[in-house]
N, C-alpha and C positions, 0 to 999 in steps of 0.2 A: 239205127240200131240193128244189130245182127239177131237173127232168129236163135233163141236159146243159147246165148254165149256161154262158154265154159266158165266155171268158177275158178278164180285165180288159184294157181297151184300152191299147196301148203303141205309140208312134210309132216308125217306123224310125230317125228321128234320135236318139231317146233310146237305142235299142238300140245304134246305132253309137257313140254317146258312151260307153256302158258298155264296148264292145269296146276303145276307146282306153285305158280305165283298167285293162285287164288287166295292163299293164306294172307297175302298182303292187303286184300280188299276189305273195306268197311262200307257196307251198304245199308242205307235206311229204307225200309219197306213201309209204305204208307198205303192204307186201303181198308177195304171191308173185311172185318174179321169174322170167320165162320167156324163153328164147331161142326165137324163132320162126324156124325153118329152112325155107326153100323150095327145092325142087328143080324147076326149070323144064325142060320138054321137049316133045316131040311124039310122037304115037303113029301108027304106020303099019301095025301088024300085031298079031295076037294070038299069044301064046306057044304053041309046040308042046308045051310041058311042062305047061301048065295053062291053063284058060280065063280068062286075064288079059291085059291089054294090055302090050305091051313099050314102055317109055318110053325114047326116045332123049334123054338128058340134054344140055341145051344150056347151062345156067347154074345156079348156086346163089346164094342170098342169105340173109343173117341180119338179123333185125330185133328190136328191143326189144319183148318181149311181156309180157302180164300187167300187173302194177303198173308195170313199166317203160314200157309203152305209154301208160298214163295220164300218167306223168311226161313222156314225149316229146311227147304232145299238148299239155300245159300249155306247154311250151317253144315249140312251133310256133305256138301261139295268142298268144304274146307275153308270157306270164307267167314268173315265176321259180319254180324248183322244186328240191327236194332229194328224194333217194330213199333208202328204208331197206328192206332185205330180205336174203335169204341166197342165196349161190351156193356151188357145190362147189369143191374145190381141183383142178379138172380143166381140160381145154383149153377147154371151153365157158365155164366160169366166168372163166378168164383173158381170153378173148375179150370177154366181157361187160364186164368191168372196163376193158379196153383201149378198148372202144367209148365208154364214158362219158368216159374220159380224152381221147379224140380230139374229143369234144364240149366239152372244157374244163369238165367238170362234176366236182364233188367225189365221191369214192368213200368218204368217211368212214362213210356209213351202210350200206355194203355189207359184210356179214359173211361171211367164208369159213368154211365148215364142211366139213372133210375127210371127215366121216362120211356125207355125202349127196351125190348127184350134182346138178349144175345141171339144172334142169328144162328140157327141150328138146322142142318139138313140131315134128316134121318133116312137111311136106306135099309130096306129089308132085303137081305141077300140069301138065296138058297141055291145050293149046288152051283156056286159061282155065277149065278145069274141074279140080277136085281129084279125083285118082284114089284116093289113100289118105293117111291120116295115121298116123304112129306116134310114140308118146310115150316119153320116158325120164324117169322121175321116182320119187321116194319122197314119199309124202304124210303120213308120220307127223309128229307135233308136234315142233317144234324143241326142242333140248336146253335145259335150264335156263340153262346158261352163255351160250348164244347169245341167249336171251330177255333176260338181264340186260344184255348188251352193247347190244342193240337199245333197251331201255328207257332206258339211260343216254344214248344218242345222241338219242332222241326227246325226253327231258326237257330236254336242252340246247337243242334247236331250238324248242320250243313258244313260249317268250316272244317270239320274233322272227317268228312266222307270222301270216298272215291267213287261213289255212285248212289243214285236214288232210283228206286223202283216205285211206280204208282200202279197198284193192283186194283183196278176199278171194276167192281161187280155191280155197280149201279144200285147199291143198297143204302146210299145216303151219306157215306163218309166223305166222298170226293166232291168238292164244290169248285165252281169257276174261280171264286175268290182265292181259295186255297191254292189252286194250281198257279194262279198269277203270282202269288207270294213265293211259291216254291221256285218258279221259273226265274224270277228276279234274283233271289238269293243264290240259286245254283249257278246262274250266269256270272255273278260276282266272284264266286270261288271256282269257276270252271269245273263244276261237277256235272257229269252227264245224267240225263233223265231218261229212263227207259219205262215205257208205258204199255201195260196190257189194258186196252181201252174197251169201253162199251159204246155202241153206236150212238146212243142218245147223248153221250158226253164228248163225242169226238171233237167238237169245236173247241173244247177246253184246251186241246193239246197242240195248238199251233206253236211251232218253234222249238219243240222238244227234240231230244237227240234221236230216239227211236220209238216208233209205235209198232205193236205186234198184233194186229187184228187177225182173225181167221178169214178165210175166203169169203164167207157169207157176210161177215161184218164189214169187210173192205168194200164189197159190192154196194152195200147199203150206204156206207159213209161216203162213197164216191158219187152218190146221187143217181145210181142206175136203177131202173125199174126191174122187177123180177123177170120180166119177159124180154128185156133188152139184151141183145147179144154184145158181148165184150170179151176181149182176150184178157188174160191175167196181166199182160203188160199195160193195156189201157187202164185197167182198174188200179194197178199199183201207181202208175204215174199220175193219174187223175187225183188219187188221194194225197200223194206227196205234194202236188201242186196246190191242193186245197189247204193242207196243213202247213206247208213251208217248213217241214221238219227235215232234219238231215237224212233220215232213212226211214223207209217203210218196209217192214218185214212181214209178209203175209204167210201164215201157217196154212197148209193145204192138205192136211191129213196124209193119206196114202201117196199123194203127189209131192210130198216134201214141203219145202218152203221157198219163197221167192223174195229177193232183196232188191229194192229200188232206191237208187241214190241220184245225185245230181248229174248233169251232162248226159242224160239218157243211159246211165250205167245200170244194168240189172243182171242178176244171176238167179238160176234155179238150182237148188240142192235137193237131190232125190232123197226120199225117205229111207231110213235104214232099219226100221222095225222088222224083226223076224216074225213076230206074232203079236196081234193086237187083242188084248183081253179087255181093256178099259181105258178110255181116253180121259177119264176124270183127272183134272189137274195137270194135263200135259202142257197146257199154255203157261201154267205156273213154273214148270220146269224150264221151259224155253226162256222165259224172261229172267229167271234166276241165273241161268248159265250165261246168258248174254251180258247181264250186268257184271258178273264176275270176270268174264273174259275181257270185256272192255276195260275194266279196272286193272286187269293184269297186262295191259298194253297190246292186246290183239286188235287187228283192224276188223271191220264189220264182217267181211266174208269169213275170216278165221273164227270170229265169235259165233257166227251162225252155224258153221260146221260143228263146233263143239255143242251148241244148243240142240242141233239136229240129232247128234249122237245121244245126248242125254234124254231127249224126248223119245227116241226109239227104244230106250230101255224102260222108261216109266210106263209106256202104254202096254208093256208086257206084264204089268203087275195089276192086281185087283184092288180097286179102291184108291183113295187118296194116298199117294206114295211119294217117297223121296228117292233121289239117286245119290250115290256116293262118288267121290272123286276116283276111287279105285275101279268102280264099275265103268266109268267113262274111259279110263285108261285102258282097261281090258277090251272094251268095245272098239276103241281106236286100233288097237293091236290086231284084233280079229278082222277088221275091215281093210287093213293095209294091203 
C-alpha cells in the first residue's frame, strides 16, 4: 500500500452528469424514524432559580430526522425514495405521517405501534447555539408482529429498487433477522445496500455493499481499545476484513473521509466544508448521496466525492437540514 494514495481522477463534468441521473434512482430507506423538534429563542438573563439561561421562545419547528432525514435528502437531491420505519400512535406520530402526506409521499411503509412513543429529539436553540437537548424514546427491539409487517413491505419493494439504505440509530427498528432477509432479497435482485451503522449492530452488516461509520465508530467496531494506537488504514482494513463487505467508508469530520476496498485499495478525500455550524445529520447526507450516486452508475470514489461535497454543504446549516442537487452542482463548480 502507498501512503495516502491519490483519489482516482474524475472530471467535474462527469460528476455533474452523474448528478443529473439521480432522477432515475429509487431508494428504499429503512431505519429509525425521528421527529427533530426545534425550539428557537433568545437569552437575555440567567434564571434566579438555578444557574441556567432563561430562553425567551420565539418559534418552534419540526423536521424529519433519523432515517426520515436520509429519505428527505434523497428527495431534495432529485431522487425517488420510499420510507420504512415505526412511529407511535401519539400526536408526534400522527404529525409525522401528516408531514409525509403533505409531501405527497406514500405512508405504506410507516408502521404505527401503540406500544412505543414516536422518537422525538427536542433541541432548545438560542443565538444559533444549542442550549439543551431532551429526548423522548424507547429503544427496545420492535415487536415480532411489527417486524413481520416491515419485512412484508420491504420484500414487495426490493424488485423495483436501485438501492437500499439502512439508517441505524440503534433505537430498535433494525434487527439481525431483518438485515438477513434484506441481504438475501437484495442479492437476488442485485440491489446495493448502503448502511449508516451503529457500533452495537455492526455484526449485522457482513456482506453489505457499503458501511459508513464515523472514525470513532470504526475504531470501536474494529476491536481497538481507546488507548491503542492505530492508523486510519489499519482501522479501515480491519473493519472491512471483519465485515467482508465491498467497501468501508469512514467519515472523519474535518479530515474528510477515507475509502477502503479489496486488494489493499484505499483513498482519502479531504473535507470541503468552508464553515461548520452544525454536524447534525451530516452522516444522513453522506449515505443519501452515496446511494443515489451508486444508483446513477458512479463508482465508489466518484460517489464518495459527491457525498463529500454534499456533506460540506450541510454542515454549514443550522439544525437537521437537506441539500439540493443544485447546491451540489454549484459546490462542484466552485471547487473545480
